[in-house]
C-alpha positions in Angstrom: 0.1 0.0 -0.1 1.2 3.6 -0.6 1.2 6.1 2.3 -2.2 7.5 0.9 -4.1 4.5 1.1 -2.5 3.5 4.2 -3.9 7.0 5.5 -7.2 6.3 4.1 -7.4 3.0 5.9 -6.7 4.3 8.8 -9.4 6.5 8.9 -11.4 3.6 9.7 -9.3 3.0 13.1 -8.9 -0.9 12.1 -6.8 -3.4 14.2 -3.1 -3.6 12.8 -1.4 -7.0 13.2 2.0 -6.9 13.7 3.3 -10.7 13.2 6.4 -11.7 14.4 7.9 -15.4 14.4 11.7 -16.8 13.6 14.2 -18.0 11.3 15.1 -21.2 13.0 15.9 -24.9 12.1 12.9 -27.0 12.5 14.1 -30.7 11.6 15.9 -32.2 8.4 12.3 -31.9 6.3 11.0 -28.6 7.3 12.3 -25.1 6.0 13.7 -22.9 8.4 11.8 -19.5 8.6 8.5 -20.4 10.5 8.0 -16.5 9.8 6.1 -17.7 6.3 3.5 -19.5 8.4 3.1 -16.6 10.3 2.4 -14.1 7.7 0.2 -16.4 5.7 -2.1 -16.6 8.9 -2.0 -12.7 9.8 -2.7 -12.0 5.9 -5.9 -14.2 6.1 -7.2 -12.8 9.2 -6.4 -9.5 8.0 -8.2 -10.1 4.9 -11.3 -11.4 6.9 -11.8 -9.0 9.3 -10.7 -5.9 7.2 -7.8 -4.8 9.4 -4.1 -4.3 8.2 -1.2 -6.2 8.7 2.7 -5.2 9.0 5.3 -7.3 7.3 6.3 -10.3 9.2 9.5 -9.7 11.5 11.4 -12.9 10.3 13.8 -13.1 13.2 13.3 -13.9 16.7 15.1 -14.9 19.8 16.2 -18.1 18.9 19.1 -18.8 21.2 18.4 -22.6 22.0 18.8 -23.4 18.3 22.0 -21.5 17.9 24.8 -23.4 16.0 22.2 -25.1 13.3 23.1 -23.6 10.1 20.2 -21.1 8.9 19.4 -20.3 12.4 19.4 -16.5 12.8 18.8 -15.2 16.5 18.5 -11.9 18.1 18.9 -10.8 21.6 15.6 -10.3 23.6 16.7 -6.6 24.0 16.7 -6.4 20.2 13.4 -7.8 19.9 12.5 -5.7 22.4 14.0 -2.3 20.7 12.3 -3.4 17.6 9.0 -3.8 19.0 9.2 -0.6 20.6 10.2 1.5 17.6 7.3 -0.2 15.6 4.5 0.6 18.3 6.0 4.6 18.1 5.9 4.7 14.4 2.3 3.1 14.5 1.2 5.4 17.4 2.4 8.3 15.2 0.2 7.4 12.5 -2.6 7.4 14.7 -3.1 3.5 15.3 -4.8 2.6 18.6 -5.5 -1.0 18.5 -2.3 -3.1 17.7 -2.5 -6.9 18.0 0.9 -8.8 17.9 0.7 -12.1 16.2 3.1 -14.5 17.7 4.4 -17.4 15.8 7.4 -18.0 17.9 7.0 -18.7 21.6 10.4 -17.7 22.6 9.6 -13.9 21.8 6.7 -13.7 24.1 8.6 -12.6 27.0 9.9 -9.6 25.0 6.3 -8.9 23.8 4.8 -9.1 27.3 7.8 -6.8 28.8 6.7 -4.2 25.8 3.0 -4.3 26.4 3.5 -3.9 30.1 5.9 -0.9 29.4 3.3 0.6 27.5 0.3 0.3 30.0 3.1 1.7 32.7 3.8 4.6 30.8 0.1 5.2 29.9 0.1 4.9 26.0 -1.9 2.3 25.0 -3.3 -1.5 25.5 -2.0 -3.9 23.0 -3.0 -7.5 22.9 -0.8 -10.8 21.8 -2.3 -13.9 19.9 0.2 -16.9 20.6 -0.5 -18.9 17.3 0.0 -22.3 18.7 -1.4 -22.0 21.9 -4.9 -21.6 19.9 -4.7 -25.5 19.4 -6.1 -27.4 22.2 -6.5 -31.1 23.3 -9.7 -31.4 21.7 -8.8 -29.8 18.6 -5.7 -32.4 18.5 -7.8 -35.2 19.2 -9.9 -34.1 15.9 -6.9 -33.6 13.8 -4.5 -36.2 15.3 -6.5 -38.7 16.9 -5.0 -38.0 20.4 -5.3 -35.2 22.7 -1.6 -35.4 23.2 0.0 -36.7 20.2 3.7 -37.1 19.9 4.6 -33.4 18.9 7.5 -31.1 19.5 10.1 -29.3 17.8 11.1 -29.9 14.6 7.9 -32.2 14.2 4.5 -31.1 14.7 2.5 -28.9 14.1 4.6 -26.8 12.3 6.0 -29.7 9.9 2.1 -30.0 8.6 1.7 -26.2 8.5 4.9 -25.4 6.5 3.9 -28.5 4.1 0.8 -26.8 3.5 1.9 -23.1 3.4 5.1 -23.6 1.4 5.1 -27.1 0.0 7.8 -26.7 -2.3 10.0 -25.8 0.2 9.6 -28.7 2.1 11.9 -32.5 2.1 9.5 -35.4 3.0 12.1 -37.8 2.0 14.2 -36.6 4.7 11.6 -37.1 7.4 13.3 -38.7 10.6 12.3 -41.1 12.9 10.8 -40.5 16.0 12.3 -39.0 18.9 12.1 -38.2 22.7 14.1 -35.1 24.1 16.8 -36.3 26.6 19.5 -34.1 28.4 21.9 -35.8 30.8 19.6 -39.1 31.4 16.5 -37.0 31.9 13.5 -36.3 29.9 13.6 -32.5 28.5 11.0 -30.3 27.3 12.1 -26.9 25.9 14.4 -25.4 28.6 13.2 -28.0 31.4 14.0 -31.5 32.2 12.2 -33.7 34.4 13.5 -35.8 37.5 11.1 -38.0 39.2 8.1 -36.0 38.0 9.6 -32.6 39.3 10.5 -30.3 36.6 13.5 -27.5 36.7 15.2 -25.7 34.2 18.8 -26.6 33.0 18.6 -24.8 29.6 19.7 -27.2 27.3 20.1 -26.4 23.5 18.7 -28.2 20.7 22.0 -29.9 20.0 22.2 -31.2 23.5 18.6 -32.8 23.3 18.7 -34.2 19.8 21.5 -33.9 17.0 19.1 -33.0 14.0 16.6 -31.0 16.1 14.0 -33.5 16.2 11.7 -34.1 19.2 8.2 -35.9 18.4 7.4 -37.8 15.6 7.6 -36.1 12.2 6.1 -38.8 10.2 2.6 -37.3 11.5 3.3 -34.4 9.2 0.7 -33.8 6.2 -0.3 -31.0 4.2 -4.1 -31.5 5.0 -3.3 -31.4 8.7 -1.8 -28.4 7.9 -4.7 -26.8 6.0 -6.9 -27.8 9.1 -4.6 -26.4 11.7 -4.5 -23.1 9.8 -7.9 -22.5 9.2 -8.7 -23.6 13.0 -5.9 -20.7 14.0 -7.4 -18.2 11.4 -10.9 -18.6 12.7 -10.1 -18.4 16.3 -7.8 -15.3 15.2 -10.6 -13.5 13.5 -12.9 -13.9 16.4 -10.1 -12.4 18.9 -9.5 -9.4 16.0 -13.3 -8.8 15.9 -13.5 -8.6 19.9 -10.5 -6.6 20.2 -11.7 -4.1 17.6 -14.5 -2.8 20.3 -12.1 -2.2 23.4 -11.1 1.0 24.6 -7.2 1.0 24.5 -6.5 4.1 26.2 -4.9 4.2 29.6 -4.0 6.2 32.4 -0.4 6.6 33.4 0.8 5.2 36.4 
């Protein structure tokens, strides 16, 4: 859009989506760049709700996957600075409804810090949709046939979503066997390990838990599952946008 087209669109006081994700490894069969999925979802939500969306921030905090070729990681302070500058620019254009669309969980701490800084400063209230948290156990039951399928980083659900969004970039011939994350003899999940049912943080990297970056069962990957996941996320995202549009986002300085 040109600046004049944007100016005209902003007169209608739309919700502006700010999508951000990452460029990091997702196993041998799925391309780096889950920002492609986030952008596709943002575009669909914006079109269905007459909202606007910014170009997707393709990089995020991906320290866990540092060392895998193609992974680009920013510092949390960099992510926070980007969000601050983007929000300032949007506010200068008169935008009052900013909704962050998060396609990468490790960006959430920076998003929350930024949102709370805005509240404390009396600027405005923003919102955030964590794409992957929109997938419930009930939905997994419908799509995978189990409420707790064998999913994880480097397998599902991103494998299916990318197979649907960008099939030409996927390598189904390189799908690896199912794998369980282990670190120092303990079951691992993200930065946590479990000792006799008690979880605590040891902050392993992806290399520590899987030399090929795969946790879960990549064979569950299918473009049809990806279609159903994207449609589900878009539907819920549209409901959130339509509700958020009615919210008074002004706040008092505290």
